[in-house]
C-alpha positions as CSV (number, residue, x, y, z in Angstrom):
1,M,95.0,-88.3,-105.1
2,N,93.2,-89.6,-108.2
3,L,92.3,-86.6,-110.4
4,N,89.6,-88.7,-112.0
5,K,87.8,-88.9,-108.7
6,L,87.2,-85.1,-108.4
7,T,83.8,-83.6,-109.1
8,S,83.6,-81.3,-112.1
9,K,83.3,-78.3,-109.7
10,M,86.5,-79.4,-107.9
11,Q,88.3,-79.7,-111.2
12,E,87.1,-76.3,-112.3
13,A,88.1,-74.8,-108.9
14,L,91.6,-76.2,-109.1
15,A,92.0,-74.8,-112.6
16,E,90.7,-71.4,-111.5
17,S,93.0,-71.4,-108.4
18,Q,95.9,-71.9,-110.7
19,E,94.8,-69.0,-112.9
20,K,94.3,-66.8,-109.8
21,A,97.8,-67.7,-108.5
22,S,99.3,-67.0,-111.9
23,F,97.5,-63.7,-112.2
24,N,98.8,-62.7,-108.8
25,K,102.3,-63.8,-109.7
26,A,102.5,-66.5,-107.0
27,S,105.1,-69.2,-107.3
28,E,102.6,-71.8,-105.9
29,I,98.9,-72.3,-105.6
30,H,98.0,-71.5,-102.0
31,P,94.8,-72.7,-100.1
32,L,93.6,-69.1,-100.3
33,H,93.6,-69.3,-104.1
34,L,91.5,-72.4,-104.0
35,F,89.1,-70.9,-101.4
36,H,88.7,-67.9,-103.6
37,A,87.9,-70.1,-106.5
38,I,85.2,-72.1,-104.7
39,I,83.4,-69.1,-103.2
40,T,83.3,-67.3,-106.6
41,Q,82.2,-70.4,-108.7
42,K,79.1,-69.9,-110.8
43,E,76.5,-72.5,-109.7
44,G,78.9,-73.7,-107.0
45,I,77.9,-74.9,-103.6
46,A,80.4,-73.1,-101.3
47,R,78.7,-69.7,-101.5
48,P,75.2,-71.0,-100.7
49,I,76.6,-73.0,-97.8
50,L,78.4,-70.0,-96.4
51,Q,75.3,-67.8,-96.9
52,S,73.2,-70.4,-95.1
53,L,75.5,-69.9,-92.1
54,S,74.9,-66.1,-92.3
55,V,78.3,-65.3,-93.8
56,P,78.1,-62.0,-95.7
57,F,79.6,-62.8,-99.1
58,E,81.0,-59.4,-99.8
59,D,82.9,-59.4,-96.5
60,I,84.4,-62.8,-96.9
61,Y,85.2,-62.1,-100.5
62,N,87.0,-58.9,-99.6
63,E,88.9,-60.6,-96.8
64,V,90.1,-63.5,-99.0
65,S,91.1,-61.0,-101.8
66,R,93.1,-58.9,-99.3
67,S,94.8,-62.1,-98.0
68,I,95.7,-63.2,-101.5
69,E,97.2,-59.8,-102.2
70,S,99.5,-60.1,-99.2
71,L,101.0,-63.4,-100.4
72,P,104.6,-63.3,-101.7
73,K,104.9,-62.5,-105.4
74,V,107.5,-63.7,-108.0
75,T,109.2,-61.1,-110.1
76,G,110.9,-61.6,-113.5
77,S,109.8,-64.5,-115.7
78,V,106.8,-66.2,-114.2
79,S,106.2,-69.9,-114.7
80,T,103.0,-71.8,-114.1
81,P,102.4,-72.1,-110.3
82,S,102.5,-75.5,-108.8
83,L,100.5,-76.9,-105.9
84,G,102.0,-75.7,-102.7
85,N,102.6,-78.0,-99.7
86,D,99.8,-76.3,-97.7
87,L,97.4,-77.0,-100.5
88,L,98.5,-80.6,-100.9
89,T,97.8,-81.1,-97.2
90,V,94.3,-79.6,-97.6
91,L,93.6,-81.9,-100.6
92,K,94.9,-85.0,-98.8
93,D,92.7,-84.2,-95.8
94,S,89.7,-83.6,-98.2
95,E,90.3,-87.0,-99.5
96,N,90.1,-88.4,-96.0
97,E,86.8,-86.5,-95.5
98,K,85.5,-88.1,-98.7
99,N,86.5,-91.5,-97.5
100,K,84.9,-91.0,-94.0
101,M,81.7,-90.1,-95.8
102,A,82.0,-93.1,-98.1
103,D,81.7,-90.8,-101.1
104,E,83.0,-91.8,-104.5
105,Y,84.1,-88.3,-105.7
106,L,86.0,-85.5,-103.9
107,S,83.8,-82.4,-103.8
108,V,83.8,-78.8,-102.6
109,E,82.0,-79.9,-99.5
110,H,84.9,-82.1,-98.5
111,L,87.3,-79.2,-99.2
112,L,85.3,-76.8,-97.0
113,L,85.4,-79.3,-94.1
114,S,89.2,-79.6,-94.5
115,F,89.6,-75.8,-94.6
116,C,87.8,-75.7,-91.2
117,K,90.0,-78.3,-89.6
118,L,93.5,-77.4,-90.8
119,S,95.2,-74.4,-89.3
120,G,96.1,-71.7,-91.7
121,P,94.8,-68.5,-93.3
122,V,91.6,-70.0,-94.6
123,Q,90.7,-71.5,-91.3
124,D,91.5,-68.2,-89.6
125,L,89.2,-66.5,-92.2
126,L,86.4,-69.0,-91.6
127,D,86.8,-68.6,-87.8
128,Q,86.5,-64.9,-88.2
129,F,83.0,-65.5,-89.7
130,N,82.1,-68.1,-87.1
131,V,82.2,-71.0,-89.6
132,G,83.6,-74.2,-88.1
133,Y,83.7,-77.9,-88.8
134,E,80.8,-78.8,-86.5
135,K,78.6,-76.2,-88.2
136,L,79.4,-77.6,-91.6
137,I,79.0,-81.3,-90.8
138,T,75.5,-80.9,-89.4
């Protein structure tokens, strides 16, 4: 993945997800950290997209926060969390979404589509709020 081909909002979200993972004493950045980052981004697109699908922000925010709290924590000296394998899979799939749409830059929209497709806690959370790939793509 070419980091120069990320939108500024995606770059900000990745940095924020690393901070969130570090704050929560995680050894790696999990897709939940990145999902939290995109839904709380100022002037970001994820929150308005979810709200347009009638997802109550407070409810999804509380659920993702609770899920992050349940992730394993590191004790002792904490180093900077690295990208976890699950997150790398999501980012690779997001790049595939970008390519299918013939977009030049990887954006939050591509990431949301991947979150809906790939099984895991973020997809489970989106399913809980009736957000799926087909709803996002239209």
